[in-house]
C-alpha positions, 0 to 999 in steps of 0.5 A: 500500499502506498502513502504519498504525503503532500500535506507534510512537505509540499516543496518535497516529494515524499513517498511511503510504500509498504508493498511486499516486494522490492519491485512493487515498492519501487514501482509505487515510489515512481508512480507517486513521484511522477511529474516531479523535477528531481535533483536527487532521491534519499531512500531509507530501506527497511530490513525486510526488503532484499537489497539485491532486488532493490538496487536494480529496481531503483536503477530501472525506475529512476534512470538518470536520477541520483538515488542515495540512502541506506538501510535502517534500524527503523523509518520515520514516515510522514503518515505514521511517525516511527515505522518498522515496515515502510520504505521512505523516499524523499525527492529533493526538487531541482528548483531548490537543490544542487548536490554533489556526492562521494562514496568513501570505500572502504572504511576499514582501514580508514584512509584519513589523508585520502578522505580529507583530500577527496572531500576538499576536492569535491567541495572545491569543484562544487560550484557555488550559487550566489545567496544559496546555503550549503550543508553536508550529509553523511551516512556511514556503515553503522558497524564500521566502528570508524564514524568518530574518526571519519566525521572528525576528518570530514569536519576539518576537511570541509572547513566546518561546513555544517555536517549532519548524518546518521549511521546505517542500521539493520533493524536490531540485528547488528549483522551488516549495514549498507549505504546506497550510492551509484546504483549499488548498496555498499558495506564498509562504506560511507556516503558524503553528500554536499548540498546547496539550497535556496531554502533556509535551514537550521540544524538541530541535535538534542538528547534527554539526559543530564549528568549525575554524580556517578562517575567511571574511569575507563581503566582498561579498553580495546579502543579499536574494538570500542570495548571496555574491559574495566571501569574503576578497576573492576570488570566493566559490566559489574561496575556499570551494573553496580552504579545503575543498581541492577544485577549484571545478568539483567543488563539489556538494551533496555537498561542501556537505553535508559542509563547511558554514559556521558562524555564531557566535551567543553561545556557539552555532554555527549552520549556514549551508548553501550551496545552489549555485554561481551564475554567475560564481563566487558562492555561494547560501545557504539562510539569511541572509547579509550583508556583514561576516559572519564564517563558520567552516568546519565539521568533521563528527562521526560523524553516526550517533552524534550522531543516536543521542545527540540522539534519546535523550530520556527524561521525568522517569519515564525513559520514551521519547517517544510520538513525536518530530515531526522536521524534518530537513534534506535536506542531512543526508540527502544526506550520510548517503546519500553515506556509504551510511548511510541504512539505519542512520540509518533504523533509529535514526529508527524506534527513537526513534519519529521521524515527520516530513519532510526540510526546506529549512531548520529553525526552532529557538530563534527562529533559522532554521538549516540542516543541523540536526535539529529536533524536538518529543518528546511524552511521556505526561501526568504526572498523567493516566490514559491509560485 
């Protein structure tokens, strides 16, 4: 069944399909977007669809149109909010957008110098349009363990051009994730998009945690694996469980989602989410970790209130966004579902015109973070007749 959503974002073409096969999904997408002059497509792919069938179907139905995207840990659709079943496609109009892209492949090992050089070259060759705004989007393999270094390298190479993004997922399987570029799905890779637009935009990034007075020092780690063996000189899982007030054998993704650890960067705290308990009582993380790092246990605030407040952006004329492109951590969704708040959260997402996906990690302000909502709110142009 297809759901097109013109009331949500009239400047953008948005199609949502829940058809059973990849061919039917893409056909419905194509039919929903007929007549639109498309600069490029962003496609967020649910885990139920076969990528070997998706890629050729997209190439057939959208020949000549750049199609980018990734696999996800869930989608954010305009008609349902959080959605595990739908394929979501966003058509960015030629009238308001220009785009340049680069595939970064492989990520392991990470060729930082080459990536920096190629990103600078791409930005230099991307011709500027007078009075248009620029930003960058990044979509990375969410299991690569390279997003921290990747985002830092790109932020430096792009001269602090605003960079927003999310790590690709694959439901809650944690087996393999893919990004879409050049008509193919790629593992161990990242996709960089440089955008230029006459639309006004605003970046956003927020979580719902405050630091507590409970601290942990990483006393032994395997940084390249994002694994912590010891906290405060004790087995990591044991010490974390003690501070949370939970038995070690009861640690779970739900516990991790409600009790993340925070890292302070200047005056800001960023979430370093725990993925799972490893053999021997070690903890695997979704972000960079190292010996000597000071961690602070986070305390959750009202997730629905912070979501409502965080999405409540207006432009200088007091108008809401035409669309918020959203990258929302799957751990936030997991906490929301555990608290039976999915429907309420979805209503907030729909009301604020959020379209996007659930990630394995988020990129914001040159930093790879977790359990954070990152997005780009697009508004109408200030001085241009849309009609």
